[in-house]
N, C-alpha and C positions, 0 to 999 in steps of 0.2 A: 244429415248433412250439416257441416259446421257453418256458423253464421258467415264467415268469410267466403266460403264456397257458395253459399246462397246468394250473397251480394254479387259475386263475380258472375254467376249464372244469370242473375236478374239484369245486371248491367250489359251483358252480352246480348240478351234479348232486346233490351232497350235500344242499343246501338243498331241492331238489325231493323227494328221498327222505324227508327228515326232517320234512316239513310235518305239520301237526296231523292231517290225514286218515290219515296212516300210523301215527302214535302212538296216536291214539284212532280206532278203526275205525268203520265204518258200523254203526248199531244193527240188531240182528236181532230181529224180533218172532216169538216162539214161543209160541203160545197166549196166555195172559194175562201173559207175562213178556217184558220187553225186555232183551236182553243186548248190552252194548257191549264189544267186545274192546279191550284195552289192550296195546300192544306196547312192547318195549324196543328202541331202535335204537342200535347201537354203531357208530361210524364211526372209521376211522383212515386217514390218508394222509400221504404225504411225497413230496418231490421234491428234486432237486438237480442242479447242473450244475457243470462245471469246465472249465478249459482248461489245457493244458500249455505251459510255456515251455521252450525249449531253448537251450543255449549254441551257439556258432557251429559247433563240431565235430559236434554232434548234428544240426543243421539240414542239414548236407551229406548225412547218411545217411538221414534220414527227415523227413517233414513233421510239423509240430506238430498238435495235435489239440484238439478240444473235444468235450464229451459232456454228456449230460443224461439224466435219467430220472425216472420217477415211478411211484408205485403206490398202491393203496389197497384197502381192504376194508370191507365193510358186513355187519353181522349184524343180522337182525331176528328177534326171538323173542317169543313170547307172554309177557306178564308177569302179567296179571290179567284178570278179567272183572267188569264192573259189571253187577249183576243188579237190575232194578227190577221188583217184583211186589207186588201188593196194597198199594200205597202205601209200601212199604219199599224201601230201597236197600241192597244188600250188595256188598261187594267181595270177590271170591274169587280167591286167588292161583292162578296157573296151576301145574299139576303140573309137576314136574321138579326139576332141581337147585336147591337152596336156596342163597342167598348167605350169606356169612359174617356180614353185618350182621343178617340175619333171625335167624340162630342166636344171635347175641350178644344181641339184644333178648329172645329167649325165655328166656335164662339170667339176665337182670337180676333178676327177682323172687327167684330162689334166692340170687343173690349178695347182694342187699340183706338178705334174711333172715339169711344167714350173718354179714354185717357187724354187724347189730343184735344178734344173739346173742353175737358176740364182744365187742362193746362192753358189753353187759349183764353178761357173765361177768367182764370186766375190771373193771367198776365194782363188782360184787359182791365181788370179791377184795380191792379196796382198802378197802371198807367193813368187811370182816372183820379187816383188819390193825389 
């Protein structure tokens, strides 16, 4: 299989895997609650090919060559659950390792408070001078 064909076949499989039914799962009805799973799909792949050219002395000893290869990986992990119950909709984060972005957003209120306090202290010091 040529590298281009390999990449096209791989991309077709990735498209199938990452379609919306995979990311937003089938709703589950549990009593009076409807739960919709949301997943995170991470995909990576690569391919390459090459050919070797030889000078006349090398050609006498061995044949030239070409090669190609490809690989990929997919990770599907739960990200959240959308819970609809009693006319309310809630989004619950899936338990597990939290991302750096989530941690950063949790620290924003404290950071803003520190900046405001520092600005007020700085302004107060100038007024005293």
